[in-house]
C-alpha positions as CSV (number, residue, x, y, z in Angstrom):
1,M,76.2,184.9,109.1
2,A,79.7,184.5,107.7
3,V,82.0,182.6,110.0
4,E,85.0,182.2,107.6
5,D,87.7,184.8,107.5
6,K,90.8,184.4,105.3
7,K,93.0,186.2,108.0
8,L,92.0,183.5,110.6
9,A,93.0,180.6,108.3
10,I,96.2,178.9,109.6
11,K,99.1,178.5,107.1
12,R,100.2,174.9,107.5
13,Q,101.4,172.1,105.2
14,F,99.0,169.2,105.7
15,L,100.0,165.6,104.9
16,R,98.3,163.0,102.7
17,Y,97.4,159.5,103.9
18,I,99.5,156.7,102.3
19,H,98.3,153.1,102.3
20,P,100.9,150.9,104.2
21,L,101.2,148.4,101.4
22,K,102.3,151.2,99.0
23,S,105.0,152.3,101.3
24,I,106.1,149.3,103.3
25,T,107.6,146.2,101.6
26,N,109.8,144.1,103.9
27,A,112.3,146.6,105.2
28,V,112.1,147.7,108.9
29,D,113.2,151.2,108.0
30,Q,110.2,151.6,105.7
31,K,107.8,150.6,108.4
32,K,109.3,153.1,110.8
33,C,109.2,155.9,108.2
34,W,105.5,155.2,107.4
35,I,104.6,155.2,111.1
36,E,106.3,158.6,111.6
37,Q,104.5,160.0,108.6
38,M,101.1,158.8,109.9
39,K,101.9,160.3,113.3
40,Y,102.2,163.7,111.6
41,L,98.9,163.0,109.9
42,V,97.3,162.4,113.3
43,Q,98.8,165.6,114.5
44,D,97.2,167.4,111.6
45,F,93.8,166.0,112.5
46,K,94.3,167.0,116.2
47,T,95.4,170.5,115.1
48,L,92.2,171.1,113.1
49,L,90.0,169.7,115.9
50,N,91.6,172.0,118.5
51,L,91.0,175.2,116.4
52,S,88.3,177.6,117.4
53,F,85.0,177.6,115.5
54,K,85.9,180.5,113.2
55,E,89.5,179.4,112.8
56,F,88.4,175.9,111.9
57,W,85.9,177.0,109.2
58,S,88.3,179.7,107.9
59,T,91.1,177.1,107.5
60,V,88.8,174.6,105.9
61,V,87.5,177.1,103.4
62,F,90.6,179.0,102.5
63,N,93.3,176.3,103.0
64,K,92.6,173.7,100.3
65,Q,95.1,171.2,101.9
66,A,93.3,171.2,105.2
67,T,90.9,168.3,104.3
68,M,93.4,166.6,102.0
69,G,94.4,164.1,104.7
70,L,90.7,163.2,105.3
71,C,89.9,162.8,101.6
72,T,93.0,160.6,100.9
73,F,92.2,158.5,104.0
74,L,88.6,157.8,102.9
75,Q,89.8,156.8,99.4
76,E,92.7,154.6,100.6
77,A,91.3,153.3,103.9
78,A,90.5,149.6,104.5
79,P,86.9,149.2,105.4
80,P,86.0,146.7,108.1
81,H,85.2,144.0,105.5
82,L,88.7,144.4,103.9
83,M,90.9,144.6,107.0
84,D,92.8,141.6,105.7
85,Q,94.3,144.0,103.1
86,L,96.4,145.7,105.9
87,P,99.7,144.3,107.1
88,Q,99.0,142.2,110.1
89,D,101.4,144.1,112.3
90,S,100.5,145.4,115.7
91,D,102.3,148.8,115.3
92,V,100.8,149.4,111.9
93,L,97.3,148.5,113.1
94,T,97.6,150.7,116.2
95,I,98.5,153.8,114.2
96,Y,95.8,152.9,111.6
97,N,93.1,152.7,114.2
98,E,94.1,156.1,115.6
99,I,93.9,157.7,112.1
100,D,90.5,156.1,111.6
101,H,89.2,157.5,114.9
102,F,90.4,161.1,114.3
103,A,89.2,161.0,110.7
104,Y,85.7,160.4,111.7
105,K,85.9,163.1,114.4
106,L,87.0,165.6,111.8
107,F,84.1,164.5,109.5
108,K,81.7,164.9,112.4
109,R,82.9,168.5,113.1
110,L,82.6,169.3,109.4
111,T,79.0,168.4,109.5
112,T,78.1,170.2,112.8
113,S,76.7,173.7,112.3
114,S,76.4,174.6,116.0
115,E,78.9,174.0,118.8
116,N,77.5,176.3,121.4
117,E,75.4,179.4,121.8
118,E,78.2,181.7,120.6
119,N,79.7,179.5,117.8
120,F,77.0,178.5,115.4
121,M,75.7,179.0,111.9
122,S,72.6,177.9,110.0
123,P,72.6,174.4,108.5
124,H,71.7,175.8,105.1
125,Y,74.7,178.1,105.1
126,M,77.0,175.3,106.4
127,W,76.0,172.8,103.7
128,S,76.3,175.6,101.1
129,L,79.9,176.1,102.1
130,L,80.7,172.4,102.0
131,C,79.0,171.9,98.7
132,N,80.2,175.0,96.9
133,N,83.8,174.5,98.0
134,N,83.6,170.8,97.2
135,I,84.7,169.9,100.7
136,I,82.1,167.1,101.1
137,S,81.0,165.4,97.9
138,I,78.8,162.4,97.0
139,P,81.8,160.0,96.4
140,M,83.1,160.9,99.8
141,L,79.6,160.0,101.2
142,Y,79.9,156.6,99.6
143,D,83.3,156.1,101.3
144,I,81.9,157.2,104.6
145,C,79.1,154.7,104.3
146,S,81.5,151.9,103.4
147,I,83.9,152.6,106.3
148,Y,81.6,153.9,109.1
149,G,78.2,152.8,107.9
150,Q,77.8,150.0,110.4
151,S,79.7,151.7,113.4
152,Y,77.9,155.1,113.3
153,K,74.7,154.3,111.5
154,K,72.4,156.5,113.7
155,E,74.6,159.5,113.5
156,L,75.0,159.2,109.8
157,E,71.3,158.9,109.2
158,I,70.8,162.3,110.8
159,I,73.6,163.9,108.8
160,F,72.3,162.5,105.5
161,I,68.8,163.7,106.1
162,E,70.0,167.2,107.0
163,L,72.4,167.2,104.0
164,F,69.8,166.4,101.3
165,T,67.2,168.6,103.0
166,C,69.3,171.8,103.3
167,Q,71.2,171.6,100.0
168,K,69.2,170.6,96.9
169,L,72.4,170.5,94.8
170,Y,73.4,167.3,96.5
171,K,70.3,165.5,94.9
172,E,71.5,166.5,91.4
173,N,75.0,165.3,92.2
174,L,73.5,162.1,93.5
175,I,71.7,161.5,90.2
176,H,75.0,162.1,88.3
177,S,76.8,159.7,90.7
178,I,74.2,157.0,90.1
179,Q,74.7,157.4,86.3
180,F,78.4,157.2,86.8
181,T,78.0,154.1,89.0
182,I,76.0,152.4,86.2
183,K,78.8,153.2,83.7
184,C,81.4,151.9,86.2
185,L,79.6,148.6,86.6
186,S,79.4,148.1,82.8
187,Q,83.2,148.8,82.5
188,F,83.9,146.6,85.5
189,Q,81.9,143.8,83.9
190,D,83.9,144.1,80.7
191,K,87.2,144.2,82.7
192,I,86.3,141.0,84.6
193,E,85.5,139.2,81.4
194,L,88.7,140.3,79.7
195,E,90.9,139.6,82.7
196,I,89.5,136.1,83.2
197,D,89.9,135.4,79.5
198,Y,93.5,136.8,79.8
199,G,94.1,134.5,82.7
200,N,93.0,131.5,80.6
201,H,95.4,132.6,77.8
202,I,98.3,132.9,80.4
203,A,97.9,129.2,81.1
204,Q,98.9,128.5,77.6
205,S,102.0,130.7,77.7
206,N,105.6,129.8,78.5
207,K,105.4,130.9,82.1
208,T,105.9,128.5,84.9
209,S,103.0,127.1,86.8
210,T,103.9,129.1,89.9
211,E,104.0,132.4,88.0
212,I,100.7,131.6,86.4
213,E,99.1,130.7,89.7
214,E,100.3,133.9,91.4
215,T,99.1,136.1,88.5
216,N,95.6,134.5,88.5
217,L,95.4,134.7,92.3
218,C,96.2,138.4,92.4
219,M,93.8,139.1,89.6
220,I,90.8,137.2,91.1
221,E,91.5,138.7,94.6
222,D,91.4,142.3,93.2
223,I,88.1,141.5,91.4
224,I,86.5,140.0,94.5
225,N,87.7,142.9,96.8
226,F,86.4,145.5,94.4
227,L,83.1,143.7,94.1
228,L,82.7,143.5,97.8
229,D,83.6,147.1,98.4
230,T,81.2,148.4,95.7
231,S,78.3,146.3,97.1
232,Y,79.0,147.5,100.6
233,S,79.0,151.1,99.5
234,I,75.7,151.0,97.6
235,S,73.9,148.9,100.2
236,N,75.1,151.0,103.2
237,F,74.2,154.2,101.4
238,L,70.6,153.0,100.8
239,E,70.3,151.7,104.3
240,I,71.4,155.0,105.9
241,Y,69.3,157.1,103.5
242,P,66.4,155.1,102.3
243,L,64.8,158.1,100.6
244,A,67.5,158.0,97.9
245,S,66.0,154.7,96.7
246,I,63.6,156.5,94.4
247,F,66.6,158.1,92.5
248,F,68.3,154.7,92.2
249,Y,65.0,153.2,90.9
250,Q,64.4,156.0,88.4
251,E,67.9,155.6,87.0
252,K,67.4,151.8,86.6
253,L,70.3,150.9,88.8
254,H,68.4,147.8,90.0
255,L,68.3,146.4,86.5
256,K,72.0,147.1,86.0
257,I,72.9,145.3,89.2
258,A,70.8,142.3,88.2
259,S,72.4,142.2,84.8
260,F,75.9,142.6,86.3
261,Y,75.1,139.8,88.9
262,H,73.8,137.5,86.2
263,S,76.9,137.8,84.0
264,I,79.6,138.0,86.6
265,K,78.6,135.4,89.2
266,P,79.1,132.3,87.0
267,L,82.4,133.6,85.6
268,I,83.9,134.3,89.0
269,Y,82.8,131.0,90.6
270,K,84.0,129.0,87.6
271,K,87.4,130.7,87.8
272,V,87.7,130.3,91.6
273,V,86.7,126.6,91.4
274,A,89.2,126.0,88.7
275,M,91.9,127.5,90.8
276,N,90.8,125.4,93.8
277,K,90.4,128.6,95.9
278,L,86.7,128.5,96.7
279,E,87.2,127.9,100.4
280,K,89.4,131.0,100.6
281,F,87.0,133.4,98.9
282,Q,83.7,131.8,99.9
283,E,82.9,134.2,102.6
284,K,83.6,137.4,100.5
285,L,81.7,136.0,97.5
286,H,78.7,135.1,99.7
287,A,78.7,138.6,101.3
288,S,79.0,140.3,97.9
289,R,76.0,138.3,96.5
290,L,73.9,139.0,99.5
291,L,74.6,142.8,99.5
292,L,73.9,143.1,95.7
293,V,70.6,141.4,96.2
294,K,69.9,143.6,99.2
295,S,70.7,146.7,97.1
296,V,68.1,145.8,94.5
297,K,65.6,145.2,97.3
298,Q,66.4,148.6,98.7
299,C,65.9,150.2,95.3
300,L,62.4,148.8,95.1
301,I,61.6,149.6,98.8
302,H,59.6,152.8,98.0
303,I,57.1,150.7,95.8
304,P,55.8,148.5,98.6
305,T,55.3,151.7,100.7
306,K,52.8,152.8,98.0
307,T,51.1,149.4,97.8
308,T,50.2,149.5,101.4
309,N,47.6,152.2,100.4
310,K,46.2,149.6,97.9
311,S,47.1,151.7,95.0
312,E,46.5,149.8,91.7
313,S,49.2,151.8,89.9
314,A,51.8,151.0,92.6
315,V,51.1,147.3,92.2
316,E,51.3,147.6,88.5
317,E,54.7,149.3,88.9
318,Y,55.9,146.6,91.2
319,L,54.8,143.8,88.9
320,E,56.5,145.6,86.0
321,A,59.8,145.8,87.9
322,V,59.6,142.1,88.7
323,S,58.9,141.3,85.1
324,E,62.0,143.2,84.0
325,L,64.1,141.3,86.6
326,L,63.0,137.9,85.2
327,A,65.4,138.3,82.3
328,Y,68.3,137.5,84.7
329,N,67.9,134.0,85.9
330,E,71.0,133.9,88.2
331,F,69.9,137.0,90.1
332,V,66.2,136.2,90.3
333,N,66.9,132.7,91.8
334,D,69.1,134.2,94.6
335,Y,66.7,137.1,95.1
336,N,63.8,134.6,95.5
337,V,65.8,132.6,98.0
338,V,66.5,135.6,100.2
339,Y,63.3,137.6,100.0
340,N,60.7,135.0,98.8
341,L,59.5,136.9,95.7
342,T,56.8,134.2,95.1
343,K,55.2,135.0,98.5
344,D,55.1,138.7,97.8
345,I,53.4,138.2,94.4
346,K,50.7,135.9,95.9
347,K,50.1,138.5,98.7
348,Y,49.5,141.3,96.1
349,Q,47.3,138.9,94.1
350,K,45.0,138.4,97.1
351,S,44.8,142.1,98.0
352,N,44.6,143.5,94.5
353,K,42.1,141.5,92.4
354,E,41.5,144.3,90.0
355,I,44.6,143.4,88.0
356,D,44.3,140.6,85.5
357,S,45.0,137.2,87.1
358,T,46.9,136.0,84.1
359,R,49.7,138.4,84.8
360,Y,50.1,137.0,88.3
361,D,50.0,133.5,86.9
362,Y,52.7,134.4,84.3
363,L,55.1,135.7,87.0
364,L,54.5,132.8,89.3
365,K,55.0,130.3,86.5
366,S,58.2,132.1,85.3
367,L,59.6,132.0,88.9
368,E,58.8,128.3,89.1
369,L,60.6,127.5,85.8
370,I,63.6,129.6,86.9
371,N,63.9,127.9,90.2
372,K,63.3,124.4,88.9
373,P,66.9,123.8,87.5
374,Y,68.4,125.1,90.7
375,T,66.1,122.9,92.9
376,E,67.0,119.9,90.8
377,L,70.7,120.8,91.1
378,E,70.4,121.1,94.9
379,Q,68.7,117.7,95.1
380,K,71.4,116.2,92.9
381,E,74.1,117.7,95.1
382,L,72.4,116.2,98.2
383,Q,72.2,112.8,96.5
384,E,75.9,113.0,95.6
385,Q,76.7,113.9,99.1
386,H,74.7,111.0,100.4
387,L,76.3,108.7,97.9
388,E,79.8,110.0,99.0
389,V,78.9,109.3,102.6
390,Q,77.8,105.8,101.7
391,T,80.8,105.2,99.5
392,S,83.2,106.4,102.2
393,S,81.5,104.2,104.8
394,T,81.6,101.2,102.4
395,N,85.3,101.9,101.8
396,I,86.0,102.0,105.5
397,E,84.2,98.7,106.0
398,N,86.1,97.1,103.1
399,A,89.4,98.4,104.5
400,R,88.5,96.9,107.9
401,L,87.5,93.6,106.3
402,R,90.7,93.5,104.3
403,S,92.8,94.1,107.5
404,L,91.0,91.2,109.3
405,I,91.5,88.9,106.3
406,N,95.2,89.7,106.3
407,N,95.5,89.0,110.0
408,V,94.0,85.5,109.5
409,K,96.1,84.8,106.4
410,D,99.3,85.6,108.2
411,L,98.8,82.4,110.2
412,L,96.7,80.4,107.8
413,P,97.9,81.3,104.3
414,H,96.3,78.3,102.6
415,L,92.8,79.7,103.2
416,G,91.1,81.7,100.5
417,D,90.0,85.2,101.1
418,G,86.3,84.3,100.4
419,F,86.4,81.5,102.9
420,I,87.9,83.8,105.6
421,Q,85.3,86.4,104.9
422,K,82.5,83.8,105.4
423,C,84.1,82.8,108.7
424,L,84.5,86.4,109.9
425,E,80.9,87.1,109.1
426,Y,79.8,84.0,111.0
427,Y,81.9,84.9,114.1
428,D,81.0,88.7,114.2
429,M,84.3,89.8,112.6
430,D,86.4,88.2,115.3
431,S,89.7,87.2,113.6
432,E,91.1,85.4,116.7
433,K,88.1,83.2,117.1
434,V,88.2,82.3,113.4
435,I,91.9,81.3,113.8
436,N,91.1,79.1,116.9
437,M,88.2,77.4,115.3
438,V,90.1,76.6,112.1
439,L,93.1,75.2,114.0
440,E,90.9,73.1,116.3
441,D,88.9,71.9,113.3
442,C,85.7,72.9,114.9
443,L,84.0,74.7,112.1
444,P,80.2,74.4,111.9
445,S,78.4,72.8,109.0
446,E,77.4,76.3,107.7
447,L,81.1,76.9,107.0
448,T,82.3,73.4,106.0
449,Q,80.1,73.5,103.0
450,Y,82.4,76.0,101.4
451,E,85.8,75.2,99.9
452,F,88.9,76.3,101.8
453,N,90.4,78.0,98.8
454,L,87.2,80.1,98.1
455,P,88.2,83.4,96.5
456,L,86.8,86.7,97.6
457,M,83.5,87.4,95.8
458,T,82.8,90.7,94.0
459,E,79.8,92.9,94.9
460,D,77.8,91.7,91.9
461,E,78.3,88.0,92.8
462,D,77.4,88.7,96.4
463,A,74.2,90.6,95.5
464,S,73.0,87.8,93.1
465,G,73.2,85.2,95.9
466,Y,75.0,82.7,93.6
467,D,77.8,80.9,95.3
468,P,79.6,78.3,93.1
469,S,81.8,77.1,96.0
470,I,79.0,75.4,98.0
471,K,79.3,71.6,97.8
472,G,76.5,70.0,95.8
473,N,76.4,72.9,93.4
474,K,79.7,72.3,91.6
475,K,77.9,71.3,88.4
476,L,76.8,74.9,88.1
477,K,80.4,76.1,87.7
478,K,80.4,75.3,84.0
479,L,78.3,77.6,81.9
480,K,78.0,75.1,79.1
481,A,76.4,72.5,81.4
482,V,73.8,75.1,82.4
483,L,73.1,76.0,78.8
484,D,72.8,72.4,77.7
485,D,70.2,71.6,80.3
486,K,66.9,71.3,78.4
487,S,64.8,69.8,81.1
488,F,62.5,72.7,81.1
489,R,61.1,71.6,77.7
490,N,59.3,68.6,79.2
491,E,57.7,70.9,81.8
492,M,56.5,73.3,79.1
493,R,55.3,70.6,76.6
494,P,51.8,70.0,78.1
495,F,51.1,73.7,78.1
496,Y,51.8,74.2,74.4
497,E,50.0,71.0,73.4
498,K,46.8,72.7,74.2
499,Y,47.4,75.1,71.4
500,N,48.5,72.3,69.0
501,F,52.0,73.7,68.8
502,T,54.8,71.6,70.3
503,E,58.2,70.4,69.5
504,I,58.5,66.8,68.0
505,T,61.4,64.6,67.3
506,C,62.3,62.8,64.0
507,A,61.0,59.5,65.3
508,E,57.7,61.0,66.3
509,L,57.5,62.6,62.8
510,E,57.9,59.2,61.1
511,S,55.2,57.8,63.2
512,Y,52.9,60.6,62.2
513,Y,53.5,60.0,58.4
514,N,53.2,56.4,57.3
515,D,52.1,56.8,53.6
516,E,53.6,54.6,50.8
517,Y,56.2,56.0,48.4
518,D,54.9,57.2,45.0
519,D,57.2,55.8,42.1
520,T,55.0,56.9,39.2
521,Y,57.6,59.3,37.7
522,D,60.8,57.4,38.5
523,E,61.3,56.1,34.8
524,V,60.9,59.6,33.2
525,E,64.2,61.0,32.3
526,Y,64.6,64.6,33.0
527,V,67.5,66.3,31.3
528,I,69.0,69.1,33.4
529,P,69.8,72.0,31.1
530,E,73.4,73.0,31.0
531,P,74.1,76.4,32.5
532,T,74.8,79.0,29.9
533,D,77.7,81.3,30.2
534,E,76.7,84.9,30.9
535,N,79.5,86.1,28.7
536,E,78.1,84.3,25.6
537,K,74.7,86.1,25.9
538,R,76.3,89.5,25.5
539,R,77.4,90.9,22.1
540,P,81.2,90.6,21.8
541,D,83.1,93.8,22.5
542,V,83.9,95.6,19.2
543,I,86.2,98.5,18.7
544,P,84.5,101.4,17.0
545,R,85.4,101.7,13.4
546,V,86.5,105.3,13.8
547,L,89.3,104.2,16.0
548,I,90.6,101.5,13.6
549,E,92.9,102.3,10.7
550,K,91.3,102.4,7.3
551,K,93.2,99.6,5.7
552,A,92.6,97.2,8.6
553,V,88.8,97.5,8.5
554,T,88.2,94.7,6.1
555,E,90.7,92.4,7.7
556,F,89.1,93.0,11.1
557,V,85.7,92.1,9.7
558,E,87.0,88.9,8.1
559,E,88.7,87.8,11.3
560,E,85.7,88.7,13.5
561,F,83.2,86.8,11.3
562,S,84.3,83.5,9.9
563,D,83.4,81.9,6.6
564,D,80.9,79.7,8.4
565,E,78.6,82.7,9.0
566,P,78.5,84.6,5.6
567,Q,75.1,86.0,6.4
568,Q,76.4,88.0,9.4
569,V,79.0,89.7,7.1
570,L,76.4,90.6,4.5
571,N,74.1,92.0,7.2
572,F,76.9,93.9,8.9
573,Q,75.9,97.5,9.9
574,P,79.0,99.7,10.6
575,F,79.1,102.0,13.6
576,C,79.3,105.0,11.3
577,E,79.3,105.5,7.6
578,N,82.5,105.9,5.7
579,P,83.3,109.6,5.5
580,E,84.8,109.4,2.0
581,E,81.6,107.9,0.7
582,V,79.6,110.6,2.4
583,R,81.7,113.4,0.9
584,E,81.6,111.8,-2.5
585,R,77.8,111.5,-2.4
586,Q,77.4,115.1,-1.2
587,A,79.8,116.4,-4.0
588,R,77.7,114.6,-6.7
589,R,74.5,116.0,-5.3
590,Y,75.9,119.5,-5.1
591,A,77.4,119.3,-8.7
592,A,74.0,118.2,-10.0
593,K,72.3,121.2,-8.4
594,Q,75.0,123.6,-9.8
595,S,74.7,122.1,-13.2
596,L,71.0,122.7,-13.3
597,R,71.5,126.3,-12.2
598,S,74.2,126.9,-14.9
599,N,72.1,125.4,-17.6
600,R,69.2,127.8,-16.8
601,N,71.4,130.9,-16.8
602,K,73.7,130.2,-19.8
603,P,72.6,130.2,-23.4
604,Q,72.2,126.8,-25.2
605,A,75.0,127.6,-27.6
606,A,77.6,127.2,-25.0
607,S,80.7,125.3,-26.0
608,S,80.1,121.6,-25.7
609,S,83.7,120.8,-25.7
610,A,84.1,122.0,-22.1
611,T,83.5,119.4,-19.5
612,S,80.7,120.1,-17.1
613,S,82.7,119.3,-14.0
614,G,85.5,121.7,-14.9
615,S,83.2,124.6,-15.7
616,N,81.3,124.1,-12.5
617,V,84.4,124.2,-10.4
618,E,85.6,127.4,-12.0
619,L,82.1,129.0,-11.6
620,D,82.0,128.0,-7.9
621,R,85.4,129.6,-7.2
622,Q,84.4,132.8,-9.0
623,R,81.1,133.1,-7.1
624,K,82.7,132.3,-3.8
625,N,85.4,134.9,-4.3
626,E,82.9,137.6,-5.3
627,N,80.3,136.9,-2.6
628,K,82.5,136.0,0.4
629,A,82.2,139.5,1.9
630,F,78.4,139.3,2.1
631,S,78.1,136.2,4.3
632,G,80.0,135.4,7.5
633,N,82.0,132.2,7.7
634,H,84.2,132.7,10.7
635,N,83.8,129.3,12.2
636,R,85.9,127.4,9.7
637,R,88.4,126.3,12.3
638,N,85.7,125.0,14.7
639,A,83.9,123.2,11.9
640,A,87.1,121.6,10.6
641,R,87.9,120.5,14.2
642,N,84.5,118.9,14.6
643,K,84.8,117.1,11.3
644,Q,88.2,115.8,12.2
645,Q,86.9,114.5,15.6
646,R,84.1,112.7,13.8
647,G,86.6,111.0,11.5
648,M,85.4,112.6,8.3
649,F,89.0,113.4,7.2
C-alpha cells in the first residue's frame, strides 16, 4: 500500500546541523547566532514529527532536504564518550541535548511502520522505501550505534533485527561497509605512522617549543578521539546485532583489528609518554584498547555457539582463528588478559579429544611465550615501585635525621655528625635529651668510646660494621699497618708442614745446608768470549753496479777491498755482467754463424780481398730490408726500453 504522495509533501527549507566548534570561537555574537540556528533545526524536527502519517512519509521521500538535519547531526554529533569535544557552556549544552533528543525521536518514527490501525504499512515496504531512497544507510547505523547504542540498546536491537530481516539489500551493503572499514583501518594506520614521524621531525625544526607542543598535542588528540569513536561504533554495532558477527568474521575484520592494534598501540603510547600526557589520555586509550579487544571477541562469538554442539569442525575453526591471531603479540597478550584465552583452549582440549593434542600444546606454549615478557615486565615494574617506596621512606628518614643533627649542632657545633647520630640512636632520636646529656657530661660508656669529632658514616661503612673511631681500634685506621700484619702465617705454618710445604727464612735455610765449599775448579781460567757485533756478521751494503757510473766501477772495487785482501778482488762476482761484453760476445757468435751460411751459399772463387766482416754486414742489411715485411717486429720500442732499464746500453 503506497503511503507517499508527492502532493502531500511539504515544501520547506530544512537546516543542517553545524558543530559548535566550527561556528563558535570566542565571540559572544557567534555563540548567539549558533544557538538561533540550532533552534530552527529543533523546529524542523518538531515540524516533521507533527506531520500526519502520509504527510510525513511523502515529505521524507520526495523532499530530499527533510532528513538532511538528521544526517548531518549523526555525522557531526559528539557521542557520550566524546562530550569533552563540546564547549563546556551551559547554553550550548542545553540546545545540544535538545537536538539530540528530537533527532532520536525522528529516527524512531522513520523506523516505525505502524502508528495506529488507520496509519500503517508493511515493514517490508517501509524498509524498501528507506533503502531505495537512501534515507537510512549502513554508515548511519554505525553513527546511531555510537551515539545511542548504550542509551537505547533494547529498542535498537528490535529495529536492527527487523531491518536485516525485511530488506536483504542491507546485508550486501553491510559486507561492502566492512570491506571499506578494513581499508579505512589500513589508511588510518599509515596516517598515524606518518603523523607521529612528522611530529618527530617538527621537533628538529625552527619552531618554538610551545608551537611544537601544541602541534603534537592536537595531532595525538585527534588520533585518540578517532580511535575511540571507531572502536565504539564497531563494538556497539556487534553488541546490538550479534548476528552480523559472521559477516565480520568472513571478511577477516578480526585479523585486521589485531594487526592494527599490534602496530598502533606501541607507537601511540611511546608518543604520549614522550609528551608526558599519559595521565590525560589514559582513560580514552584504555577504553579504546578494551573495545577493540571486545570487537574481536564479538567477531568470533558465532564459533563458540557451534562448539557447544561438540562439532569437531567448529573447534578446528576456532583453533585456526586463534592460530592466526598469535602473529600479533601485543593484541594476544591483552586479549588473553581480558578473556583468558588459555582457559578456553584447555576447555576445548578436554571436551574434544579427537583433535591432535600437539595442536593444543602448540597454542598453549605459544601463549605462554607471548605472555612471559609481559609478566616479567609487570614483576619488574612492581619491584621498581617497591624500590621507589623504600627509597622514598629512606630519604624521609635521612631528611629527619639530618634535621635532628642540625638542631644539636646549632648548640654544640664542635661535635661531629657521626657522633651526634650515635647519640640520637641511643636516645631514640630525642635531640633535646642528647643536648642535655652532653652538656651535663653524663654520657654512658657506650657513647664515650667514640670520638667527639666522628664524621657521619656512609651506608657502606655502616653496613660493614667497621667503626674506626672506637677507642682501642685506632691502629686499624692505617691501611698499611693492616697489610703489614703477617701474624696469620704463624697460625697457618703447622697446617702446611703436614704437606712438607712451608715458608722458611734465610737463617733456617743455612741451618739446613751445612756442606763444605768445593774449590776444585777455582784455578782454571775461563776466558769469556768478547761479544761480537751484529753488524760485522752481515755482508756490507753494496750499491748495485747498474746504479754506479761505468768509470767509477774499478775505483769503487779498489776502495771497497784493500790490498791486504787480494784474493777477495780476484774472486769478486759482479751483480750483473757488463752489457758491453755481452753484446760483443753475441755479435761474434752471430757473425760466426752468418759466415758459415755465406760460405755454404757462395762459390769458392769469391773475392778474397773483401773482408768477411764487411760482406756480412752488407748481406745482413740486404736480407733484413727484403724480408722485413714477412715477420712482425712491432715491439722495438718496448724491447729497447727493457734493455735500457737493465743497463744494457
